[in-house]
Each structure stands twice: as C-alpha cells, then as structure tokens.
C-alpha positions in Angstrom: 92.5 89.3 61.6 94.3 87.9 64.7 93.1 88.6 68.3 95.0 91.0 70.4 97.4 89.4 72.9 97.9 90.7 76.4 100.9 90.6 78.7 100.7 88.8 82.0 100.5 92.1 83.9 97.6 93.3 81.7 95.7 90.0 82.2 96.3 90.2 85.9 94.8 93.7 86.1 91.8 92.7 84.1 91.1 89.5 86.1 92.1 91.0 89.5 94.8 88.4 90.2 98.5 88.6 90.8 100.8 88.2 87.8 102.3 85.2 89.5 98.9 83.5 89.4 98.4 84.3 85.7 101.8 82.8 84.9 101.0 79.7 86.8 97.7 79.4 84.9 99.5 79.8 81.6 101.8 77.0 82.5 98.8 74.8 83.5 97.0 75.5 80.3 94.1 77.6 81.7 94.6 79.9 78.7 94.8 77.3 75.9 96.1 79.7 73.3 98.7 81.5 75.5 102.2 81.4 74.1 105.7 82.5 75.3 107.1 85.4 73.3 109.5 85.6 71.6 110.3 81.9 72.2 110.2 79.2 74.9 113.4 80.3 76.7 113.1 80.8 80.5 113.1 84.6 80.3 110.4 84.8 77.6 107.1 86.3 78.7 103.6 84.8 78.2 101.3 86.5 75.7 97.6 85.7 76.3 95.0 86.2 73.6 92.2 88.5 74.6 89.7 85.9 73.6 91.1 83.5 76.3 90.7 86.2 78.9 87.0 86.8 77.9 86.3 83.1 78.0 87.6 82.8 81.5 85.6 85.9 82.6 82.5 84.3 81.2 83.2 81.1 83.1 83.7 83.1 86.3 80.4 84.9 85.8 78.6 81.6 85.4 80.1 80.1 88.6 81.6 82.8 90.9 83.8 81.6 93.7 82.6 82.0 97.3 84.7 83.6 100.0 87.1 80.7 100.4 90.8 80.5 101.1 92.9 81.4 98.0 94.0 77.9 97.1 90.4 76.6 97.2 89.2 79.6 95.2 91.8 79.0 92.5 90.9 75.3 92.4 87.2 76.2 91.8 88.1 78.7 89.1 90.1 76.1 87.3 87.3 73.5 87.7 89.4 71.1 89.8 
C-alpha cells in the first residue's frame, strides 16, 4: 500500500511554515520523495508523502531550532 501524499498547503499547516517555504524545501530535496503532480511542468503542484513529513518532524524534535532569525532557523532545520 502506498503512503498518502499531501499538498504543499497541507504540509505547511502540519509543519507550521508558509507554503512558499515548503515549495522551496521540495525543490532543494528536503522531502526526498516529493514529486510534482501531474508532471514536471511549471504549474504542477508538489505532492509530499506523509512519511517524509513525519521524518522531518522527528528530526525537528531531536534538534529544535532556537529563537533565531528565519533564515538561520531554516538553515538549522535543513542541517546546513
């Protein structure tokens, strides 16, 4: 059985980030199994497997970001 995929909006709500941030993370490969649906055309929307969301949440629980500026916070979340 395949994992349920979430829209960018749904993922943003679950992770408490803006959809723009989630789209950028998809493009950077933060969600390794995220795919554009229905194809790779510019207006296609990302679909993110629920398992990728849970993995990122687990990483955030292990190493929560401190009260830093947004760019530094994002870098810490991405492990940069």
